[in-house]
C-alpha atoms as a printed R data frame, in Angstrom:
    type eleno elety resid chain resno      x      y       z
1   ATOM     1    CA   UNK     A     1 90.917 60.789  99.762
2   ATOM     2    CA   UNK     A     2 89.166 58.375  96.865
3   ATOM     3    CA   UNK     A     3 90.848 56.021  98.897
4   ATOM     4    CA   UNK     A     4 88.765 55.842 101.604
5   ATOM     5    CA   UNK     A     5 85.394 56.323  99.698
6   ATOM     6    CA   UNK     A     6 86.601 53.217  98.122
7   ATOM     7    CA   UNK     A     7 87.338 51.692 101.499
8   ATOM     8    CA   UNK     A     8 83.883 52.658 103.293
9   ATOM     9    CA   UNK     A     9 82.210 51.373  99.798
10  ATOM    10    CA   UNK     A    10 83.737 47.986  99.827
11  ATOM    11    CA   UNK     A    11 82.904 47.409 103.413
12  ATOM    12    CA   UNK     A    12 79.051 48.292 102.426
13  ATOM    13    CA   UNK     A    13 79.361 45.856  99.359
14  ATOM    14    CA   UNK     A    14 81.100 43.368 101.256
15  ATOM    15    CA   UNK     A    15 78.314 43.315 103.058
16  ATOM    16    CA   UNK     A    16 75.610 42.858 101.434
17  ATOM    17    CA   UNK     A    17 77.563 39.610  99.912
18  ATOM    18    CA   UNK     A    18 77.555 38.547 103.062
19  ATOM    19    CA   UNK     A    19 73.682 38.763 103.926
20  ATOM    20    CA   UNK     A    20 72.694 37.824 101.079
21  ATOM    21    CA   UNK     A    21 74.596 34.893 100.967
22  ATOM    22    CA   UNK     A    22 73.667 34.047 104.492
23  ATOM    23    CA   UNK     A    23 69.823 34.097 103.753
24  ATOM    24    CA   UNK     A    24 70.699 32.459 100.745
25  ATOM    25    CA   UNK     A    25 72.525 29.081 102.687
26  ATOM    26    CA   UNK     A    26 69.199 28.316 104.296
27  ATOM    27    CA   UNK     A    27 68.016 26.679 100.927
28  ATOM    28    CA   UNK     A    28 71.234 24.397 100.360
29  ATOM    29    CA   UNK     A    29 71.282 24.798  96.658
30  ATOM    30    CA   UNK     A    30 73.511 22.231  94.443
31  ATOM    31    CA   UNK     A    31 74.641 25.535  92.369
32  ATOM    32    CA   UNK     A    32 76.256 28.566  93.760
33  ATOM    33    CA   UNK     A    33 72.675 30.902  93.673
34  ATOM    34    CA   UNK     A    34 73.737 33.212  95.702
35  ATOM    35    CA   UNK     A    35 77.178 34.525  94.403
36  ATOM    36    CA   UNK     A    36 75.437 34.101  91.424
37  ATOM    37    CA   UNK     A    37 72.394 36.667  92.790
38  ATOM    38    CA   UNK     A    38 74.974 38.650  94.004
39  ATOM    39    CA   UNK     A    39 77.320 39.824  91.205
40  ATOM    40    CA   UNK     A    40 74.385 40.342  89.302
41  ATOM    41    CA   UNK     A    41 72.998 42.555  91.458
42  ATOM    42    CA   UNK     A    42 76.051 44.445  91.278
43  ATOM    43    CA   UNK     A    43 76.903 44.118  87.594
44  ATOM    44    CA   UNK     A    44 72.718 46.136  87.709
45  ATOM    45    CA   UNK     A    45 74.059 48.315  90.648
46  ATOM    46    CA   UNK     A    46 77.680 48.906  87.997
47  ATOM    47    CA   UNK     A    47 75.297 49.750  84.434
48  ATOM    48    CA   UNK     A    48 73.551 52.155  86.232
49  ATOM    49    CA   UNK     A    49 76.487 53.706  87.621
50  ATOM    50    CA   UNK     A    50 78.663 53.474  84.166
51  ATOM    51    CA   UNK     A    51 75.320 55.477  82.691
52  ATOM    52    CA   UNK     A    52 74.999 57.853  84.955
53  ATOM    53    CA   UNK     A    53 79.038 58.794  85.496
54  ATOM    54    CA   UNK     A    54 78.582 59.539  81.366
55  ATOM    55    CA   UNK     A    55 76.690 61.880  81.970
56  ATOM    56    CA   UNK     A    56 78.430 63.488  83.946
57  ATOM    57    CA   UNK     A    57 76.278 62.890  87.440
58  ATOM    58    CA   UNK     A    58 78.810 61.345  89.600
59  ATOM    59    CA   UNK     A    59 81.148 63.356  91.341
60  ATOM    60    CA   UNK     A    60 84.183 61.919  92.260
61  ATOM    61    CA   UNK     A    61 84.073 60.724  95.517
62  ATOM    62    CA   UNK     A    62 81.017 59.457  94.829
63  ATOM    63    CA   UNK     A    63 81.705 58.017  91.779
64  ATOM    64    CA   UNK     A    64 84.508 55.690  93.375
65  ATOM    65    CA   UNK     A    65 81.983 54.553  96.839
66  ATOM    66    CA   UNK     A    66 79.935 53.180  94.288
67  ATOM    67    CA   UNK     A    67 81.823 51.878  91.686
68  ATOM    68    CA   UNK     A    68 84.867 50.661  92.583
69  ATOM    69    CA   UNK     A    69 84.209 50.124  96.491
70  ATOM    70    CA   UNK     A    70 80.292 48.966  96.574
71  ATOM    71    CA   UNK     A    71 80.561 47.531  93.676
72  ATOM    72    CA   UNK     A    72 84.175 46.060  93.893
73  ATOM    73    CA   UNK     A    73 82.928 44.621  97.298
74  ATOM    74    CA   UNK     A    74 79.779 43.003  96.012
75  ATOM    75    CA   UNK     A    75 80.883 41.202  93.285
76  ATOM    76    CA   UNK     A    76 83.065 38.100  94.041
77  ATOM    77    CA   UNK     A    77 84.898 37.391  90.966
78  ATOM    78    CA   UNK     A    78 86.738 35.044  93.131
79  ATOM    79    CA   UNK     A    79 84.078 33.173  94.772
80  ATOM    80    CA   UNK     A    80 82.436 32.655  91.527
81  ATOM    81    CA   UNK     A    81 85.846 30.798  90.301
82  ATOM    82    CA   UNK     A    82 86.549 29.012  93.704
83  ATOM    83    CA   UNK     A    83 82.929 27.334  93.357
84  ATOM    84    CA   UNK     A    84 82.863 26.559  89.561
85  ATOM    85    CA   UNK     A    85 86.514 25.136  90.687
86  ATOM    86    CA   UNK     A    86 84.462 23.196  93.243
87  ATOM    87    CA   UNK     A    87 82.184 21.762  91.651
88  ATOM    88    CA   UNK     A    88 84.844 20.537  88.802
89  ATOM    89    CA   UNK     A    89 86.448 18.968  91.486
90  ATOM    90    CA   UNK     A    90 83.569 17.263  93.155
91  ATOM    91    CA   UNK     A    91 82.526 15.749  89.144
92  ATOM    92    CA   UNK     A    92 80.024 18.130  88.760
93  ATOM    93    CA   UNK     A    93 80.654 19.514  85.287
94  ATOM    94    CA   UNK     A    94 77.506 20.415  83.903
95  ATOM    95    CA   UNK     A    95 77.215 22.421  87.016
96  ATOM    96    CA   UNK     A    96 80.521 24.311  86.637
97  ATOM    97    CA   UNK     A    97 79.658 24.516  83.143
98  ATOM    98    CA   UNK     A    98 76.359 25.508  83.656
99  ATOM    99    CA   UNK     A    99 77.615 28.099  86.417
100 ATOM   100    CA   UNK     A   100 80.594 29.792  83.849
101 ATOM   101    CA   UNK     A   101 77.574 30.411  81.054
102 ATOM   102    CA   UNK     A   102 75.382 31.296  83.095
103 ATOM   103    CA   UNK     A   103 77.165 33.839  85.295
104 ATOM   104    CA   UNK     A   104 78.566 35.562  82.086
105 ATOM   105    CA   UNK     A   105 75.539 35.964  80.014
106 ATOM   106    CA   UNK     A   106 73.106 37.082  83.247
107 ATOM   107    CA   UNK     A   107 75.933 39.386  84.081
108 ATOM   108    CA   UNK     A   108 76.468 41.064  80.931
109 ATOM   109    CA   UNK     A   109 72.389 41.102  80.046
110 ATOM   110    CA   UNK     A   110 72.833 42.845  83.925
111 ATOM   111    CA   UNK     A   111 75.354 44.978  83.353
112 ATOM   112    CA   UNK     A   112 73.074 46.963  79.919
113 ATOM   113    CA   UNK     A   113 69.253 46.953  81.862
114 ATOM   114    CA   UNK     A   114 71.146 49.042  85.241
115 ATOM   115    CA   UNK     A   115 73.628 50.898  81.742
116 ATOM   116    CA   UNK     A   116 69.494 51.173  80.002
117 ATOM   117    CA   UNK     A   117 67.875 52.602  83.218
118 ATOM   118    CA   UNK     A   118 69.931 55.289  82.739
119 ATOM   119    CA   UNK     A   119 70.421 56.196  79.752
């Protein structure tokens, strides 16, 4: 039954990621802001869920729904990697390196923020 919760959560997470990209597409950023936003928000949620889970507050179906499903569908390492590759291919090395550095620092910070939110 866990697979069903992962499936539902993943669909919801993917839909949220899609909506963020549609909203931000209007602004024509040179930097992949939509992916960074989705990944950062997903990390805040995942950090909070990690803390919640460690307290024993998360029962199994909802834990997999939110952690594996929603966060897995909402965050997107493959898109991050593809956008970084495209930046490198187009000669925007500074943006590519910035994307890597900013994404890692921001997303780690968001895990901490979400985790501490529930501790």
